[in-house]
SEDREN-144580 format. One line per field, with one value per atom (N, C-alpha, C): chain; residue in three letters; x, y, z; residue number from 1; atom name. Coordinates in Angstrom, 3 decimals. Layout:
REM residues N
chain: (A_...)
res: (Ala_...)
east: (X_...)
north: (Y_...)
up: (Z_...)
n: (NUM_...)
atom: (CA_...)
//
This chain:
REM residues 69
chain: (A_A_A_A_A_A_A_A_A_A_A_A_A_A_A_A_A_A_A_A_A_A_A_A_A_A_A_A_A_A_A_A_A_A_A_A_A_A_A_A_A_A_A_A_A_A_A_A_A_A_A_A_A_A_A_A_A_A_A_A_A_A_A_A_A_A_A_A_A_A_A_A_A_A_A_A_A_A_A_A_A_A_A_A_A_A_A_A_A_A_A_A_A_A_A_A_A_A_A_A_A_A_A_A_A_A_A_A_A_A_A_A_A_A_A_A_A_A_A_A_A_A_A_A_A_A_A_A_A_A_A_A_A_A_A_A_A_A_A_A_A_A_A_A_A_A_A_A_A_A_A_A_A_A_A_A_A_A_A_A_A_A_A_A_A_A_A_A_A_A_A_A_A_A_A_A_A_A_A_A_A_A_A_A_A_A_A_A_A_A_A_A_A_A_A_A_A_A_A_A_A_A_A_A_A_A_A)
res: (Unk_Unk_Unk_Unk_Unk_Unk_Unk_Unk_Unk_Unk_Unk_Unk_Unk_Unk_Unk_Unk_Unk_Unk_Unk_Unk_Unk_Unk_Unk_Unk_Unk_Unk_Unk_Unk_Unk_Unk_Unk_Unk_Unk_Unk_Unk_Unk_Unk_Unk_Unk_Unk_Unk_Unk_Unk_Unk_Unk_Unk_Unk_Unk_Unk_Unk_Unk_Unk_Unk_Unk_Unk_Unk_Unk_Unk_Unk_Unk_Unk_Unk_Unk_Unk_Unk_Unk_Unk_Unk_Unk_Unk_Unk_Unk_Unk_Unk_Unk_Unk_Unk_Unk_Unk_Unk_Unk_Unk_Unk_Unk_Unk_Unk_Unk_Unk_Unk_Unk_Unk_Unk_Unk_Unk_Unk_Unk_Unk_Unk_Unk_Unk_Unk_Unk_Unk_Unk_Unk_Unk_Unk_Unk_Unk_Unk_Unk_Unk_Unk_Unk_Unk_Unk_Unk_Unk_Unk_Unk_Unk_Unk_Unk_Unk_Unk_Unk_Unk_Unk_Unk_Unk_Unk_Unk_Unk_Unk_Unk_Unk_Unk_Unk_Unk_Unk_Unk_Unk_Unk_Unk_Unk_Unk_Unk_Unk_Unk_Unk_Unk_Unk_Unk_Unk_Unk_Unk_Unk_Unk_Unk_Unk_Unk_Unk_Unk_Unk_Unk_Unk_Unk_Unk_Unk_Unk_Unk_Unk_Unk_Unk_Unk_Unk_Unk_Unk_Unk_Unk_Unk_Unk_Unk_Unk_Unk_Unk_Unk_Unk_Unk_Unk_Unk_Unk_Unk_Unk_Unk_Unk_Unk_Unk_Unk_Unk_Unk_Unk_Unk_Unk_Unk_Unk_Unk)
east: (88.414_89.736_89.772_90.343_90.415_91.295_90.918_91.710_92.390_93.694_94.495_94.730_94.545_94.793_96.159_97.067_98.426_98.629_97.582_97.657_98.706_98.777_99.745_101.185_101.425_102.760_103.150_102.226_102.511_102.678_101.880_102.010_103.380_103.852_105.170_106.268_106.141_107.139_107.212_106.068_106.010_106.173_106.278_106.441_105.345_104.105_102.943_102.044_101.541_100.680_99.233_98.442_97.021_96.351_96.736_96.162_96.478_97.718_98.127_97.416_97.339_96.656_95.173_94.592_93.184_92.920_93.800_93.656_93.854_94.829_95.130_94.010_93.356_92.324_90.913_90.806_89.514_88.600_89.165_88.410_88.504_87.477_87.550_88.576_89.126_90.087_89.458_88.205_87.555_87.386_86.984_86.833_88.176_89.190_90.525_91.077_90.796_91.241_90.569_89.282_88.554_89.188_89.540_90.199_91.587_92.338_93.707_93.751_92.773_92.765_92.149_91.688_91.123_89.695_89.016_87.637_86.611_87.061_86.149_85.630_84.382_83.767_83.825_84.085_84.121_84.929_85.354_86.035_85.631_85.334_84.995_86.271_86.119_87.266_87.823_86.958_87.437_88.283_87.913_88.690_90.026_89.995_91.222_92.157_91.595_92.394_93.042_92.281_92.816_93.939_93.769_94.798_96.054_95.872_97.018_97.763_97.038_97.692_98.473_97.864_98.510_99.760_99.738_100.866_101.786_101.439_102.215_102.457_101.350_101.435_100.308_100.264_99.230_98.265_97.018_96.068_96.615_97.401_97.983_98.999_99.506_100.417_99.651_98.354_97.524_96.658_96.115_95.216_95.890_95.723_96.364_95.393_95.266_94.431_95.302_94.733_95.455_94.664_95.318_94.673_94.054_94.213_93.656_92.136_91.556_90.094_89.473)
north: (59.505_58.958_58.315_59.001_58.469_57.218_56.353_55.150_55.332_55.171_55.308_53.920_53.798_52.532_52.609_51.745_51.713_50.559_50.224_49.111_49.364_50.583_50.908_50.737_51.050_50.891_49.420_48.573_47.136_46.528_46.989_46.487_46.851_48.044_48.473_47.645_47.399_46.594_45.180_44.640_43.267_43.208_44.384_44.493_43.731_44.051_43.411_44.498_44.260_45.236_45.074_46.086_46.041_44.886_44.682_43.584_42.228_42.037_40.763_40.525_41.558_41.417_41.134_41.788_41.570_40.101_39.518_38.103_37.192_37.509_36.657_36.652_37.781_37.863_37.791_37.670_37.544_38.740_39.935_41.183_41.914_42.669_43.449_44.563_45.011_46.118_47.369_47.621_48.833_48.769_47.628_47.508_47.613_47.004_47.070_48.493_49.173_50.557_51.472_51.257_52.038_51.845_50.619_50.329_50.969_50.835_51.360_52.878_53.570_55.032_55.549_54.637_55.041_55.527_55.280_55.738_54.719_53.529_52.492_52.866_52.553_52.821_51.594_50.420_49.183_48.141_47.110_45.981_44.726_43.673_42.403_41.775_41.082_40.396_39.362_38.707_37.700_38.347_39.550_40.281_40.718_41.245_41.667_40.478_39.337_38.127_37.699_37.738_37.349_38.288_39.579_40.556_40.314_40.078_39.820_38.553_37.519_36.284_36.544_37.277_37.552_38.410_39.318_40.226_39.770_38.651_38.113_39.193_39.729_40.789_40.650_41.556_41.604_42.752_42.687_43.782_45.153_45.199_46.464_47.043_46.207_46.710_47.470_47.197_47.801_48.929_48.729_49.715_50.394_51.707_52.483_53.542_53.640_54.679_55.900_57.077_58.312_59.114_60.050_60.900_62.153_62.327_63.491_63.474_64.637_64.736_65.386)
up: (43.746_43.533_42.134_41.171_39.810_39.721_38.821_38.553_37.205_37.191_35.983_35.400_34.091_33.400_32.728_33.160_32.617_31.635_30.908_29.971_28.891_28.392_27.346_27.835_29.113_29.699_29.743_30.214_30.294_28.903_27.953_26.579_26.012_26.295_25.817_26.473_27.782_28.492_27.938_27.555_27.039_25.512_24.904_23.453_22.708_23.061_22.449_21.862_20.689_20.019_20.481_20.184_20.510_19.769_18.521_17.736_18.363_18.769_19.356_20.691_21.518_22.800_22.584_21.611_21.283_20.942_20.162_19.802_21.006_21.847_23.004_24.039_24.239_25.276_24.710_23.389_22.717_23.008_22.833_22.934_21.606_21.265_20.035_20.206_19.104_19.142_19.744_19.410_19.922_21.445_21.980_23.437_24.142_23.570_24.164_24.087_23.008_22.844_23.863_24.118_25.114_26.488_26.795_28.067_28.121_27.040_26.985_27.157_26.614_26.689_27.985_28.842_30.118_30.040_28.935_28.761_29.259_29.631_30.121_31.503_31.754_33.052_33.957_33.374_34.158_33.397_34.125_33.503_34.270_33.564_34.204_34.758_35.876_36.457_35.490_34.726_33.768_32.672_32.263_31.256_31.842_33.056_33.734_33.925_34.296_34.479_33.159_32.072_30.758_30.326_30.561_30.204_31.040_32.335_33.211_32.800_32.411_31.948_30.667_29.735_28.451_28.617_29.597_29.810_30.934_31.573_32.685_33.746_34.261_35.255_36.270_37.213_38.239_37.928_38.443_38.207_38.617_39.677_40.128_39.167_38.248_37.216_36.140_36.038_34.997_35.543_36.738_37.347_38.529_38.614_39.667_40.185_41.493_42.112_42.391_42.146_42.439_43.467_44.103_45.095_44.472_43.158_42.481_42.582_42.662_42.781_41.594)
n: (1_1_1_2_2_2_3_3_3_4_4_4_5_5_5_6_6_6_7_7_7_8_8_8_9_9_9_10_10_10_11_11_11_12_12_12_13_13_13_14_14_14_15_15_15_16_16_16_17_17_17_18_18_18_19_19_19_20_20_20_21_21_21_22_22_22_23_23_23_24_24_24_25_25_25_26_26_26_27_27_27_28_28_28_29_29_29_30_30_30_31_31_31_32_32_32_33_33_33_34_34_34_35_35_35_36_36_36_37_37_37_38_38_38_39_39_39_40_40_40_41_41_41_42_42_42_43_43_43_44_44_44_45_45_45_46_46_46_47_47_47_48_48_48_49_49_49_50_50_50_51_51_51_52_52_52_53_53_53_54_54_54_55_55_55_56_56_56_57_57_57_58_58_58_59_59_59_60_60_60_61_61_61_62_62_62_63_63_63_64_64_64_65_65_65_66_66_66_67_67_67_68_68_68_69_69_69)
atom: (N_CA_C_N_CA_C_N_CA_C_N_CA_C_N_CA_C_N_CA_C_N_CA_C_N_CA_C_N_CA_C_N_CA_C_N_CA_C_N_CA_C_N_CA_C_N_CA_C_N_CA_C_N_CA_C_N_CA_C_N_CA_C_N_CA_C_N_CA_C_N_CA_C_N_CA_C_N_CA_C_N_CA_C_N_CA_C_N_CA_C_N_CA_C_N_CA_C_N_CA_C_N_CA_C_N_CA_C_N_CA_C_N_CA_C_N_CA_C_N_CA_C_N_CA_C_N_CA_C_N_CA_C_N_CA_C_N_CA_C_N_CA_C_N_CA_C_N_CA_C_N_CA_C_N_CA_C_N_CA_C_N_CA_C_N_CA_C_N_CA_C_N_CA_C_N_CA_C_N_CA_C_N_CA_C_N_CA_C_N_CA_C_N_CA_C_N_CA_C_N_CA_C_N_CA_C_N_CA_C_N_CA_C_N_CA_C_N_CA_C_N_CA_C_N_CA_C_N_CA_C_N_CA_C_N_CA_C_N_CA_C)
//
């Protein structure tokens, strides 16, 4: 069951750039970009929490499970 990362969608809804989000959550641009493109294999709960606070959203707004195999 693949997990889809909708970080780019939430960033667009909140009108926040990758640079601004990077500063707010104290992550490097490269790590945030890896997460945004769905290439990350894992995410720490503390990182997910920081992103959710910065974007004023819930984890389910960013991460989505699909039935695709």
